[in-house]
N, C-alpha and C positions, 0 to 999 in steps of 0.2 A: 428243775431241768425242763427244756422244752420238749414239745411234742417232736417225735420222729419226723423228719422231712421239712421241718420249719427252720432249721439251721444247718448250714453247711459245714461239713468238717474243714478245719484250717488246713491250708495248703502251705507248703513250704515255698518261699519266694524263688522263683527261677533265677538264676545267675543272669546278670546283665550282659547282654552281648552287645557289640558294637553295630552301629546301623549299617544296613547293606548299602550296596550300591543304588538301588532304586530309591530308598529312603533319602540318600544323600542327594540325588538328583531331583527328588520331589521338592524338598525346601532348600535347595541350593546350598547344601551344607550347613545350614544355620542350626544353632541349638541355643537353648537357654529362653531367656524371657524374649517375648515378642517386641518388634520395634513399633513405635507409634505410627499410626496411619497417616494419611494425607489430612492436611488441614481443613475443616468443613467450617464454612462461615456461618455463623448463627444468624438468623433473622434480625433486622435491625442494623446489622453491620455488613449486609449484602452490597458486593461492589459492582453488580450488574446494572451498567448505565440504565437510567429512567426507571428502575425499580422503585416502587413507592411514590411515584409521580402522581399528582392529582389527575384524575381521570379527565377532566375537562380540559386540560392543558394540552392533551394529546389528541391525534388524529386516530380514531379507532379504525379507519381503513388502511392504515399504514401495515405493510405485509411484515414488517420486524416485530409487530405486537402479537402476531399469530401464536396462539397457544397460551398467552398471557391470561392472568386471572384479574377481572375488575370486582372489587369487592368494597362495600360500604354497609353501615349499619343504620337503620332508620332512626332517628331521634339522637344521633350523634353529632357533636361539634365538628368531629372529624369528617372531612369531605370523602366521596368515593375516591378510591386509588387504584392504580393498575400495578399487578405484583408479577414477577418473573416465574414464580413457582407456587405451588400450593403451601409449602413451608411458609413461605414468605406472607403469602395472602393470609394464613391462618394466625400469623403475628401480627398482621394490619388489622385484622377483624378484632382480634383482642384488644389491641390499643383503642380501637373504635368504640368497642363496648365499655372500657373503662371511661371514656369521655362522653358518655350519655349527658344528656342535660337533665336537669332536675325534673322537668316536666315528664320526660320520657322514663325517668326512674320511678316515679309516682305511678305511672301507667303500669309498668313491668311488676311492681309491688302489689298493685290491686289485682292484676290478672292472676298473681300466684296466690292471694287470698282466696279469690273466687274458686281457684282449682283445687284448694285444700279443703273446701266446705263441703 
């Protein structure tokens, strides 16, 4: 048996009552399982025009690019690109890291070996 104070006595379940007017107004009278939310595009399928375009192909003084992210990875075969959001930029950086050249991979491996010593 557990020590006093560590277990709560079992309570009888209260009878279910129907939702009051405030609850019905709050959720619009909905009940049951929630409905799926709005569709969210995953990076790589972004439909924003010019998202993922090579950075050299765009004029960076274009006011339409204000707030966009330019990202690239040194040693990658993938050129720098511009992205509409941080989520798309993170996706692009991950792809650029996967496309590191063999020489860049050797440099990264050598740095990691030195850090481990």
